Residue, then its C-alpha position, 0 to 999 in steps of 0.5 A: m499499500r502506498t503511503s498517504a500524505a495524510a498519514s505523513i502529516l499525522l506523523l509530523l503532528r504527532l511528533l510536533m505535539l509530543a511536547p509543548n512548542s514555545q512558538g504558537s506559530g508552529g516551528g520545526g519538527s526537531g522535538t525541542d521547543g524554545d526553552g530546551y524542553s525536549y521530548y526525551a527530557d520530558n519522559i525522564a521527568y515523568l518517569n522520576n515523578l519530579c515537580y522539584h529540583r534536587n535542591g527542593r526548588a519547585k519546577f514545572c511538571q505535567p503528566q506524560f503525553e499519552n493517547l487519550a482514547v485508548n480503551k475510552r468508551v465511545e457512545a455512537s448515535s447509530t451502530c449497525g446490527a441491531t437488525p442484521v444488515r449486509i454491509c460492504r466495504r473496500e479492502g485493498l483493490r476489491h470489495s467485500c460484503e459481510v453481514c453486521d449482526s450485533s448478537r454475534p460478536k465476530l459479526s458486530h462492529p460496536a463503537s468500542h472497535l474505535t478504541d480497542y487497539h489490541l484488535h487490529g483491523s476492527c471497525w466501527v460501522s453505522e447503520p446504512l444511512r437513509p433519508n431520516l438518517t443522514s448524520v451520526n455522533l460519536t462521543i468520547s468522555f475523558h472524565k476530567k480536563h485534558t490538554v488535547y494536542y491532536m485528534s486522528i480517526t482512520g476510515c475503514g473502507v467506505q466513502l468518507p463522510d461529506a462533512i464532520e463537525v468536531f465539538k469540545s466540552a470543557d465542563y463535562g457535556a454541559t456546553w459544547q464548543l465547535w473545535h474543528l471542521f472537515s469537509n469535501n467542500c468547506t465553502r459550500d458547507y461552512g463558507k470557509r476556505g478549505y485548509s491543509y496544514q501543509f499550507r503552514e499558514i497562521i491560525q488565530a488563537k481560537e479560529v475554527i478552520c475547515s480541513d478539506i478532506n480532498l487535500i488531507t486524504n490520499i485521493n486518485d485521479l478519479g477522485d475516489n476517497q474510498l481508499q481503505q484507510p484514509v486518515l483525518s486528523f487536526s491539531t489544536n495548537f499547531n500554527r496557532y498565533s500567540t500574543n506573546g509568541n509562547y503558547e504554553k503561557d497564552p491563557v486563550i490557547i491553553d483554554w482552547m486546548l482543554a477538554t472534558d469530552m469530545r463529539l464528532v457529528l458525521r454528516r452525508h449530504p442528501f441528493k437533490n431528490g432527497s435520497v442519500l447514498a445508502q452506505p454506512f460511515a465506518f472508522s477505526n483507530l480514534d487517536i487523541g493525543g494529549r495529557c491530563f491537565c494539572n496547570g503545571h503543578a503535577s507529574r501524574c494523575v490518579s484514579k478517583p476514589g470509587g472507581d467511576g473512571g475519573q482521575v484527579c492530579e496528584c498535586a505538588h507546589g502546595t496546590e490541590g483540586d482535581d486539576c490543582e486549580r487552587c492553593k491548599q489551605f494555609w498555602v495562600d501567601l501568594p495568589w494561585r497561578r498556572g505553572t509554565l516552563s519559565d515559572p512554576s508558580e509554587c503556592k507559599r505557605c502563610d508565615c504565621h510563626s507556628h501560632t495557627d494552622r489557619c489563614y487566607f488570601d488578601a489581594a489588597v494586602f498582597q498588592s500593597s506589599a508588592a508595591s512597597g518593593g518586596s515580592g508580595s505577601g498576601g497571607v492573613c493569619l486567623g486564630c493566633r494562639h499563644n497570646t499572639a496577634g497581627r497578620q502573621c501572628s508576630d505581634c502580641r495581644p493587648g496586655f502582652h508583650r514579646n519575649r526576647n529570650v525565646p524565638p518568635d515560634s515559641a509558645r511563650a513568645c508573648t508574655l504578660c505585661n504584668c504592669h503594676p496595678l497602682g503605678s501604671r495607667s493600664n495593663i497595656c504595655d508596649g508590645s515590643s519592649g514590655h514597658c508599661t505607661c506610668k502615672d505621674g511620678v512613677s517609673g520603672d519597666k512595670c511602674d513599680r516605684c516612684m521617680a527620684g524626688y517622689e514619695q509613695t502615697n496611700d492614694p491610688a490615684v496618685p501613688c507617688r508625690r513630690i517629696g514635701e508637697a502637702g497630702 
């Protein structure tokens, strides 16, 4: 069998998408991006499950690139065999016909054949099309947010659909967004010019393009696209324009690549008399290249408890959540941010000097501290213990002062002012020095003696008076 142009393009896409490319406008197929983040180094990091350098400093990490479709359930709105039916497909240069019967496993063609990669040559086949069945949906769920780099699907010996609409959902099927189009006449069907990745033209970040089936499949001189295994494929980020020249930092492209579910709508156009080509749709090898999405804060995803097929990120960098989408409790001294190759954006523990394990992030406090020249700190401690107080439990409560004989994180960091009840104006002292505020004629750190030239009285309001003054 001669190698098709589509297969060659798909191979190129797979190589380019294995690791993030630093340029949203495409680039070469060397396997290394502008930051030197190679596919091979990527794999080594995954194998070691590392989100930190050896010195403990955080670094960008993400789960391994994989085929997201393998053994995933695909829901098809139509599959042949509920009523046994004869179907014919091309195999090489000849046609062969068989009965599709879902009650007989060897004669069935369920949607699971799209993703069962251990069974070579198996195909999903729809019911033969008819005037009231001109479109079929294929839906696959990833059960979690994933970054999708490309999708490909292989024809299985029957005429390809006239058009395919690819939708994605990023909210588990609540809403759907058009992602890509295939058509044998893009202008007629969607008012768009037919596109091929061979053009290497820059695509806008969220532009929905229409791939010309006639350009991306191996078509013979007679215009026959019924070859045994034509491959349809598209990339979500190849040649996409990024405002900062680096798509892995571009939130628009990052979100464009995210999906929890994918749906393909296969369409056959009726003839002018309303009839349709009475062939089924048939495909094999649904291939979706991507990785579990963890915002740059995890090197792998693990199964959710309960065995429902879902996954969660095994979060690092002080983050938590299914997608590591927030900072953990008590790790909110900095605002949460996505990790990137150049900035892992690790969450930071609140600095409460071991006097509490609760805090919250205050944006105004963070902005104020950042404006004063520091790196920024927005954590505000809650429920300070051991008679401490303040944003970082670094001050002492009224009536207590800092004990300089112990470190700030000691349970004895604050000690009673112990001001003399008669000589002091109150039991509030200076929180740093412990000096009490004395009444007239009274002195001492604790206001416990009369000043020179003063003598003690029995009057609580005036405990000390000048010597020689009348009482």
